[in-house]
C-alpha positions as CSV (number, residue, x, y, z in Angstrom):
1,M,54.1,-8.6,121.7
2,N,53.6,-6.5,118.5
3,T,56.4,-4.2,117.5
4,V,56.2,-1.3,115.2
5,P,58.6,-1.3,112.2
6,D,61.4,1.3,112.5
7,G,60.3,2.8,109.0
8,L,56.8,3.4,110.3
9,M,58.2,5.1,113.4
10,L,60.3,7.4,111.5
11,A,57.6,8.5,109.0
12,P,55.7,10.8,111.3
13,L,59.1,12.3,112.5
14,V,60.2,12.9,108.8
15,A,56.7,14.5,108.1
16,V,57.0,16.9,111.1
17,I,60.5,17.9,110.2
18,A,59.4,18.6,106.5
19,L,56.5,20.8,107.9
20,V,58.8,22.7,110.1
21,V,61.3,23.4,107.4
22,L,58.6,24.3,105.0
23,A,57.0,26.6,107.5
24,A,60.5,28.1,108.4
25,W,61.2,28.7,104.7
26,G,57.8,30.4,104.2
27,A,58.3,32.5,107.3
28,A,61.8,33.6,106.1
29,R,60.3,34.6,102.7
30,L,57.6,36.7,104.3
31,F,60.1,38.3,106.7
32,Y,62.4,39.1,103.8
33,A,59.6,40.5,101.7
34,T,58.2,42.6,104.6
35,Y,61.8,43.8,105.4
36,R,62.3,45.0,101.7
37,F,58.8,46.7,101.7
38,I,59.6,48.6,104.8
39,R,63.0,49.8,103.7
40,A,61.8,50.6,100.2
41,T,61.1,54.2,99.1
42,P,57.5,55.2,98.3
43,L,58.1,54.7,94.5
44,Q,59.6,51.2,95.1
45,R,56.5,50.3,97.3
46,V,54.3,51.1,94.5
47,R,56.2,49.0,92.0
48,M,56.4,46.2,94.5
49,R,52.6,46.2,95.0
50,H,52.2,46.3,91.3
51,A,54.4,43.2,90.8
52,W,52.7,41.3,93.4
53,A,49.3,42.0,91.7
54,V,50.5,40.9,88.2
55,S,51.9,37.6,89.7
56,R,48.8,36.9,91.6
57,R,46.4,37.4,88.7
58,W,48.6,35.6,86.1
59,R,46.9,32.2,86.2
60,R,43.5,33.8,85.4
61,L,44.9,36.3,82.7
62,A,47.1,33.9,80.7
63,P,44.2,31.7,79.3
64,N,42.3,34.8,78.4
65,V,45.1,36.3,76.2
66,G,46.1,33.1,74.5
67,L,49.0,32.3,76.6
68,A,47.9,29.0,78.0
69,R,47.3,25.5,76.4
70,I,45.2,22.5,77.0
71,D,47.2,19.4,77.7
72,E,46.5,17.1,74.9
73,N,47.3,14.1,76.8
74,T,44.5,14.8,79.4
75,K,41.7,15.0,76.8
76,G,39.3,12.2,76.8
77,R,40.2,11.0,80.3
78,K,37.5,9.8,82.7
79,D,37.4,10.0,86.5
80,F,37.0,7.1,88.9
81,Q,33.2,7.2,88.4
82,G,33.5,6.8,84.7
83,K,32.5,10.4,83.8
84,A,34.5,12.6,81.5
85,A,37.3,14.5,83.4
86,K,38.0,18.1,82.6
87,P,41.4,18.4,80.7
88,I,44.3,20.2,82.4
89,T,45.1,23.8,81.3
90,V,48.8,24.4,81.3
91,V,49.9,27.9,82.2
92,P,53.5,29.2,81.8
93,K,55.2,29.9,85.0
94,I,56.0,33.5,85.7
95,K,58.3,35.6,87.9
96,V,57.6,39.4,88.4
97,F,60.2,41.8,89.5
98,P,59.6,45.5,90.4
99,E,61.8,47.9,88.5
100,P,62.2,51.8,88.6
101,W,60.4,52.1,85.3
102,G,57.7,49.5,86.0
103,I,57.7,45.7,86.1
104,R,59.7,43.0,84.5
105,A,58.3,39.5,84.0
106,V,60.2,36.4,83.1
107,I,58.1,33.7,81.7
108,K,58.9,30.1,81.2
109,T,57.6,29.0,77.8
110,I,55.6,25.8,77.1
111,P,54.8,24.1,73.9
112,K,53.0,26.5,71.5
113,V,53.6,29.5,73.8
114,G,56.8,31.1,73.0
115,A,58.2,34.6,72.3
116,A,56.2,35.1,69.3
117,E,53.0,34.4,71.1
118,V,53.9,36.7,74.0
119,E,54.8,39.4,71.7
120,K,51.4,39.1,69.8
121,A,49.6,39.4,73.2
122,G,51.7,42.4,74.1
123,G,49.0,45.0,73.8
124,W,46.5,42.9,75.9
125,L,49.3,42.5,78.5
126,A,50.0,46.3,78.7
127,D,46.3,47.0,79.3
128,A,45.8,44.3,81.9
129,W,49.0,45.2,83.7
130,D,48.1,48.9,83.7
131,C,51.4,49.8,81.6
132,Q,52.0,52.3,79.0
133,S,53.7,49.8,76.8
134,V,55.5,46.4,77.0
135,E,58.5,45.1,75.2
136,V,59.2,41.4,74.6
137,R,62.5,39.7,74.0
138,R,63.8,36.1,74.2
139,L,66.5,35.8,76.9
140,K,67.5,32.3,76.1
141,A,65.9,28.9,75.2
142,G,62.7,28.6,77.2
143,L,62.7,32.1,78.8
144,V,61.0,35.2,77.6
145,E,61.4,38.6,79.3
146,V,58.4,41.1,79.2
147,R,59.3,44.7,80.3
148,G,56.2,46.7,81.1
149,I,56.8,50.5,81.2
150,V,54.6,52.5,83.5
151,G,54.3,56.1,82.2
152,N,57.0,57.3,79.9
153,P,60.4,57.5,81.4
154,L,61.8,59.3,78.4
155,D,59.9,62.3,79.4
156,E,62.2,62.6,82.5
157,H,65.0,65.1,81.8
158,R,68.4,64.4,83.3
159,P,71.7,66.2,83.1
160,Y,74.3,65.2,80.6
161,V,76.7,62.5,82.0
162,W,80.3,63.7,81.5
163,P,82.6,60.7,81.1
164,D,85.6,60.1,83.4
165,L,89.1,61.1,82.1
166,E,89.9,57.4,82.0
167,E,87.1,56.5,79.8
168,W,87.1,56.8,75.9
169,V,83.4,57.0,75.4
170,L,80.8,59.4,74.1
171,S,77.7,59.7,76.5
172,L,74.1,59.6,75.0
173,G,71.6,59.6,77.8
174,H,69.1,57.1,79.5
175,N,66.8,54.6,77.7
176,P,63.2,53.6,78.8
177,W,64.8,51.3,81.4
178,M,66.6,54.3,83.0
179,R,70.0,52.9,82.0
180,E,72.7,55.3,80.8
181,L,74.1,54.5,77.3
182,A,77.4,55.5,75.8
183,I,79.3,55.0,72.6
184,P,82.8,53.4,73.2
185,L,85.4,55.1,71.0
186,R,88.0,52.2,71.0
187,Q,88.2,50.6,67.5
188,L,85.1,52.6,66.5
189,S,84.7,53.1,62.6
190,G,82.4,56.1,62.9
191,I,79.0,57.4,63.8
192,K,76.1,58.4,61.5
193,V,73.6,60.9,62.8
194,A,70.2,61.7,61.2
195,G,67.0,63.5,62.0
196,L,64.8,66.3,61.1
197,P,66.1,70.0,61.9
198,G,65.6,71.2,65.4
199,Y,65.5,67.9,67.3
200,G,69.0,68.0,68.7
201,K,71.7,66.6,66.1
202,T,73.9,69.5,66.4
203,M,73.7,69.9,70.1
204,L,74.5,66.3,70.7
205,M,77.6,66.6,68.6
206,L,78.5,69.7,70.5
207,G,78.0,67.8,73.6
208,W,80.3,65.1,72.4
209,M,83.0,67.7,71.5
210,A,82.7,69.4,74.9
211,S,83.1,66.0,76.8
212,L,86.6,65.5,75.2
213,A,87.6,69.1,74.8
214,N,89.5,69.2,78.1
215,R,92.0,66.4,76.9
216,A,95.1,67.2,75.2
217,A,95.2,63.9,73.5
218,V,92.2,64.7,71.4
219,Q,91.8,67.1,68.4
220,F,89.0,68.0,66.2
221,A,88.1,68.8,62.6
222,I,84.9,70.6,61.8
223,F,83.1,70.7,58.6
224,D,80.0,73.0,59.1
225,G,77.7,72.4,56.2
226,K,75.0,74.8,57.6
227,T,76.7,78.0,56.9
228,S,79.0,79.6,54.3
229,D,81.0,81.4,57.1
230,P,81.4,79.1,60.0
231,R,82.4,82.0,62.3
232,Y,78.6,82.8,62.4
233,G,77.1,79.3,62.8
234,D,76.5,76.9,65.6
235,W,80.2,75.8,65.5
236,G,81.6,79.4,65.7
237,Q,82.8,79.6,69.3
238,A,83.7,76.0,69.3
239,G,86.0,76.4,66.3
240,S,88.8,77.8,68.3
241,R,89.4,74.4,69.9
242,A,89.4,72.6,66.3
243,M,92.5,72.3,64.0
244,F,90.2,73.9,61.3
245,V,86.6,74.7,60.7
246,V,85.2,74.7,57.1
247,G,82.0,76.2,55.8
248,D,79.6,74.6,53.2
249,N,82.0,75.4,50.3
250,P,82.8,71.8,48.7
251,E,86.1,73.0,47.3
252,T,87.4,74.3,50.5
253,A,86.3,71.0,52.1
254,N,88.2,69.1,49.5
255,Q,91.4,70.7,50.5
256,R,91.0,69.9,54.1
257,L,89.8,66.3,53.4
258,T,92.9,66.0,51.4
259,E,94.9,67.0,54.4
260,L,93.1,64.5,56.7
261,V,93.7,61.7,54.2
262,R,97.3,62.5,54.0
263,M,97.4,62.4,57.8
264,I,95.8,58.9,57.8
265,K,98.3,57.7,55.3
266,D,101.2,59.1,57.3
267,R,100.0,57.9,60.7
268,P,101.2,54.4,60.8
269,A,104.9,55.6,60.4
270,A,104.3,58.2,63.1
271,L,102.8,55.6,65.4
272,V,105.6,53.1,64.9
273,E,108.2,55.9,65.6
274,E,106.5,56.8,68.8
275,R,105.5,53.5,70.3
276,G,106.9,50.7,68.1
277,T,103.5,49.5,66.6
278,H,101.2,50.9,64.1
279,K,98.1,49.8,66.2
280,F,96.7,53.0,67.6
281,W,94.5,51.6,70.4
282,K,97.2,49.2,71.8
283,H,98.5,52.2,73.8
284,G,95.7,54.7,73.2
285,P,95.7,58.5,72.3
286,T,98.7,60.7,73.2
287,E,99.6,64.3,72.7
288,T,101.9,63.3,69.8
289,N,99.4,61.0,68.2
290,P,96.0,62.1,69.5
291,L,92.5,60.8,68.8
292,V,90.9,62.9,65.9
293,L,87.2,63.4,65.7
294,V,86.0,64.6,62.4
295,L,82.7,66.3,62.9
296,V,80.6,66.8,59.8
297,D,77.3,68.7,60.1
298,E,74.9,68.5,57.1
299,S,77.3,66.4,55.0
300,H,75.1,66.4,51.9
301,N,76.6,69.8,51.1
302,Y,80.0,68.1,50.5
303,T,78.8,64.8,48.8
304,D,75.7,65.3,46.8
305,T,76.3,65.5,43.1
306,K,72.7,65.9,42.1
307,G,72.5,68.4,39.2
308,L,76.2,69.0,39.0
309,T,78.5,68.7,36.0
310,G,82.0,69.3,35.1
311,K,84.6,70.6,37.7
312,E,82.0,70.9,40.5
313,K,80.9,67.2,40.1
314,Q,84.6,66.0,40.0
315,V,85.2,68.0,43.4
316,I,82.2,66.4,45.0
317,E,83.2,62.8,43.7
318,S,86.7,63.4,45.3
319,N,85.1,64.4,48.6
320,Q,83.2,61.2,48.5
321,R,86.3,59.1,47.8
322,M,88.1,60.8,50.7
323,F,85.2,60.2,53.1
324,Q,85.2,56.5,52.0
325,T,88.9,56.3,52.8
326,M,88.4,58.0,56.2
327,S,85.6,55.5,57.1
328,K,87.5,52.4,56.1
329,E,91.0,53.2,57.2
330,G,90.5,55.7,60.1
331,R,89.3,53.1,62.7
332,A,92.7,51.5,63.5
333,L,94.5,54.8,63.3
334,G,92.5,56.9,65.8
335,V,90.5,58.9,63.3
336,I,86.8,58.8,63.8
337,P,84.3,60.5,61.4
338,I,80.9,61.6,62.9
339,I,78.7,62.5,59.9
340,A,75.3,64.1,60.3
341,T,72.7,64.9,57.7
342,Q,68.9,65.2,57.8
343,K,68.3,62.0,55.7
344,Q,71.1,59.4,55.4
345,T,70.0,58.3,51.9
346,G,72.6,57.5,49.2
347,D,72.4,60.9,47.6
348,A,73.2,62.8,50.7
349,I,76.0,60.3,52.0
350,P,77.5,57.6,49.9
351,T,76.4,54.1,50.8
352,A,80.0,53.1,50.9
353,V,80.6,55.6,53.8
354,R,77.2,55.3,55.6
355,D,77.2,51.4,55.7
356,N,80.8,51.4,57.2
357,L,79.9,53.7,60.1
358,E,78.9,51.1,62.7
359,V,76.9,53.2,65.2
360,G,73.5,54.7,64.0
361,V,71.7,57.6,65.8
362,C,68.4,58.6,64.4
363,F,66.3,61.5,65.7
364,P,62.7,61.9,64.6
365,V,62.2,61.5,60.8
366,F,59.0,61.5,58.7
367,T,59.3,58.2,56.9
368,I,60.5,54.7,57.7
369,D,62.7,54.8,54.6
370,A,64.7,57.6,56.2
371,A,64.9,55.7,59.5
372,E,66.1,52.5,57.5
373,A,68.8,54.7,55.8
374,A,70.2,55.7,59.3
375,L,69.6,52.4,61.3
376,G,69.4,49.6,58.8
377,A,66.6,47.4,57.6
378,G,65.8,45.9,61.0
379,I,64.1,49.0,62.1
380,R,61.1,48.1,59.9
381,K,60.3,45.3,62.2
382,D,60.9,47.1,65.5
383,E,57.6,49.2,65.7
384,P,58.1,50.4,69.4
385,N,61.6,52.0,68.3
386,D,60.5,53.5,64.9
387,P,61.8,57.2,64.9
388,S,59.0,58.1,62.4
389,A,56.6,57.8,65.4
390,L,58.5,60.3,67.4
391,V,57.8,63.4,65.3
392,D,56.2,65.7,68.1
393,K,58.3,68.6,69.1
394,E,56.6,69.0,72.3
395,S,57.7,65.6,73.7
396,S,60.4,64.2,71.3
397,V,63.1,67.0,71.0
398,G,66.3,65.3,72.4
399,V,64.9,61.8,71.8
400,C,66.6,59.4,69.3
401,V,66.9,55.8,68.4
402,V,70.4,54.1,68.5
403,T,71.9,50.9,67.2
404,G,75.4,49.4,67.0
405,I,76.6,50.0,70.6
406,P,77.5,47.2,73.0
407,G,74.7,45.6,75.0
408,L,72.1,46.1,72.3
409,G,73.0,42.9,70.3
410,G,72.3,44.6,67.0
411,Q,69.0,45.8,68.2
412,Y,67.5,49.2,68.8
413,D,66.8,51.4,71.8
414,R,65.3,54.8,72.4
415,V,67.4,57.4,74.3
416,R,66.6,60.7,75.9
417,I,69.7,62.8,75.4
418,G,71.1,64.4,78.7
419,D,70.3,68.1,79.0
420,L,73.0,70.4,77.7
421,D,73.1,74.1,78.2
422,E,73.0,75.6,74.7
423,D,74.4,79.0,75.7
424,Q,77.3,77.8,77.9
425,L,78.3,74.8,76.0
426,P,80.3,76.6,73.0
427,A,81.9,79.0,75.6
428,Y,83.2,76.0,77.6
429,I,84.7,74.5,74.4
430,A,86.3,77.8,73.6
431,S,87.9,77.9,77.0
432,T,89.9,74.8,76.1
433,S,91.4,76.4,72.9
434,H,94.9,76.3,74.4
435,L,94.9,72.6,73.9
436,R,94.4,73.0,70.1
437,R,97.4,71.8,68.0
438,D,97.6,71.3,64.3
439,I,98.9,67.7,63.8
440,I,98.4,67.5,60.1
441,P,101.8,66.9,58.5
442,A,103.0,69.4,55.8
443,A,102.8,68.2,52.2
444,A,105.9,67.7,50.2
445,P,107.0,70.8,48.3
446,T,105.5,71.0,44.8
447,V,106.8,72.8,41.7
448,V,104.5,75.2,40.2
449,D,104.9,77.3,37.1
450,V,104.2,81.0,37.7
451,S,102.2,81.1,34.5
452,S,99.5,79.3,36.4
453,E,96.4,81.2,37.5
454,T,96.7,82.9,40.9
455,T,93.8,81.1,42.2
456,D,95.4,77.7,41.4
457,V,98.7,78.8,43.2
458,Q,96.7,79.8,46.3
459,A,94.8,76.4,46.3
460,D,98.2,74.6,46.1
461,K,99.6,76.6,49.0
462,S,96.8,75.5,51.2
463,A,97.9,71.9,50.7
464,G,101.6,72.4,50.7
465,T,104.6,74.7,49.9
466,S,104.6,76.2,46.4
467,V,108.0,76.8,44.8
468,P,107.5,79.0,41.7
469,L,109.9,78.9,38.8
470,Q,111.0,81.8,36.7
471,K,109.1,81.7,33.4
472,K,111.6,81.2,30.4
473,T,111.5,83.7,27.5
474,R,112.7,83.0,24.2
475,R,114.4,85.5,21.9
476,R,113.3,85.6,18.4
477,K,116.1,84.7,16.0
478,A,117.3,87.5,13.7
479,A,115.9,87.2,10.1
């Protein structure tokens, strides 16, 4: 009697079980996709259909845009009849995900098809995928992410996001991926803000001031380089919340900068006395030792020495040195400069100051040189984020390019600043004026001869207490 080996009897059973498992897995995936599609919003359904279409057409599209390669090992092969066999075309694997702003594709690289090749084909992919633009970045070894933007999310206006009282951040707005960005204040050396007039520099800085104005552990110092009398400028109403407001006079600014530098030098002792350590951010801002934001609008009026000589040049050079001290020593002591000017070149702001401010914010500018001054040399290689391509007041007011904040990895991102009410913002800041305190320590008394000019004595009084002496007179000896 013939018997069937046990292995042959199990083979059909294993095959059946495998088919059942495979069918169950496919049915589960189909059920899950259907469930997600039914529960999705109308916009999400549009994005899901878009992602499915891109994934389905990928094998035909990839060879046509240069993102597939012939397997060299299969060239010259022959089939079982001895005829030349067609070589195998290798197409990178792709996974496509729907996103609120469009689609996101993750591509598994193959030899000779990596991030550089995908970026080169970016324009063709945008057209084939019905996207406004695509951005390519290398996730890690062997994986490339392609983000396809449908429409222009930066055209969408959103309200400005006010940070929670527990958060020490300055809000910005949303990027093309609809993600809200903010600048952490902890251990921040400073911020440089550049851009053409009328695109939103001052409004953003007023928004930053307003977001922190209701905290007693924050004080402000304002240098308004736009006007000679700051009472009638953009910072007029907001000035009641600040320790002081200075107009565009470099000499007056010099006196106030001297006070701020003196505060920085005296602060370690004050911190140790209050909390036992000179490290400001170990315990954070307090009413006794608050965070100090130094807001400088149109800084070139205080630091540009072009065409100046004599005493005027000496005053400007003194301002430069004190801004440099502030940018280098203020970080660890809770003093953060935010310096804005239209073009962050070396004549408008000393490079020793500019290059030490770690966060760059650049509104539209006319030239790539101006963009490089504000954002660094890397912006020349990042064409999608070039702020010189945003010079259009109909669509780009309130749009900027940022760098130096967590999550960007030293790269750049475009941001639509949250909408702020230009009329109500200064009034809101003024309503918090009861929290203003002058925390700058008084200077040591100085001895001044009364024979000095009145203007010199008044200047000294602004920095400290003058103690005049009686002028001695000599009697002529009798002949």
